[in-house]
N, C-alpha and C positions, 0 to 999 in steps of 0.2 A: 504494500500500500504506500510506503514511503517513496518508492521509486515513481509510482504513478503521480504523486503530488508534485515532485520535481519536474516530471515530464509535462504536466498540465501547466505549470507556471512558465516553463521555457516556451511551450507552444503559444501561450497567451501573449508573452512578450514579443515573440516573433511575429505573430499576427497583428499586434498593435503597431509594430514598426512597418509592416507591409501596408497597413491602412493609410499611412502617411506618404507613401511613394507618390501619389498624384500631386501632392503639394510641394514637392521638392523644387520644381522648376519655376514656381510662381515668384514674381518679384517681391522682395521684402521691403517693408517700410518700418522704420524705427518706431518704437512705442513713444508717443509724445507725452511723457510724464509731466511736462510743464503745465499741461492743461489742468492738472489736479493739484498744483502747488498751493493754491489758496485754501484748500480744504482743511489744512492743519495750521493755518496762521503762519506760514513760512515767510521768510524774508524775500525781498524782491530778487528775481532771477532773470538773467538773459540767456537765450539759447539761439543757436544758429542751425539752419537746416543741413548744412554740409560742413565738415571739418576741413576740407581741402578742395581747391579748384584751381584752374588755370587763370592767369591774369586776364581780365576782361569778363570774368564770371560774375554772376549775380548771387547774392546770399540773402536769405530771409532771416532777419533778426526779430525774434519774438521776446516780448517782455511780459512777465507775470508777477503778480503780488505787489504791485506798486499802489500808492494811494490813488483813489479815484480822482481823475482830472489833473494829476501831476504833470507839469511841463518839465520835460527832461532834455538835457543836452547830450547828444551823442558825440563821442570822441573815438578816433582811430589812432592808436599809438600816441595818445595825449593831444591830438590835434582835433579841434571841434569841426564837425562837418554837417550838423543838422540838429533839429529839435523835433521831438514827438510829444504827443499828449496821451496819457493813459486814459482809457475809456472808463465808464462807470464801474467796471469790474476790476480796474487796475491793470488792464492788459493793453498791449499795442503790438502791431506788426509793421515792419518797414523793410522794403527791399533796398539793398546796398549794392551798387555797381562798382566794379574794380577796374574799369577801363584805364584809369590814370595811375594805377598802383603797380608796383614792381613785385618781384618774387620776395617772399618772406612771411613772417608771422605778423598777424594783425590782431591786436587786442582791442575789442570794441567795448567801451564803457558807457554807462548811462549815469549822468550826474544830475542831482537835484539842486538847482541854483537857490532854492528857498532855504537850504540848510546852512547858509552862511558864506563867508568869503575866506578861503576858497571853498567852492561847493563840494559836498561829500560825494564820493563815488558810491553809488547805490548798488550796482551790479556790473558784472563784466562777462564776456565770452570771447573765445579765440577761434580764428580760422587761419589757414595757411594758403598762400598762393605759390604754386609750384609749376614749372614749365611743362612737365609731363603729365599733369593732372587733367581730368576731364573738364571741359568747358560747361559750366553750370549756367542755365538760362532761366530767367523769370518768365512767367506766363505772359502771353501777348496781351497788350492793353493795360498793363500795370506800370506804374512809374517807380523810379528808384532814386534814392539819394546817391550822389557820387562820392566815392571814397576819395579823400584828399590825396594829393601827390606827396605822400610821406614815405620815407624809407621803411621797408619791411623790417620787422624785428629780427633778432638773431636766432629765433627758434627756441627749441627746447635745450636749455643749458644744463640739464641734470647730468650728473656724472655717476656712473655705477662702478664703485670700487670693490675689489675683492674683500671678503671678510678675513681678517687675520686673527687667529686665536693663538695664544701662548699658554703654556702650562707651567 
């Protein structure tokens, strides 16, 4: 009887995997967790639809968890390039075009000018422009803010060092 239980479990697992085969080739879309950020009183958050694209790409910057009606200044690598206003739910979406930008890392920040001088950075997100990356395009009929002609950042500067142990 014990062998029969193992066989039935293995058969069930195999059949469950086979049931998913038709879904393997379907395009995937990331889970947009940012839509639920306000459910737990979280801090303001910025998100970008793609982490990487070729220069000239368009990126959708989404903001969540801001104060309703907040007027925010957007900056790319510390250079202001536009303003947005959060809706009644504290959200906004804006397309950013990188036609004038070079290869590198771009840190997009949202600042709230009402927090004083200098204004406080409320949230930030990052994307990279790389020559070999796909060209990302926004939907037809939508407008975009132009990314300023600022140098791209240095990228990821983390160093991974070997662990040394002595006895």
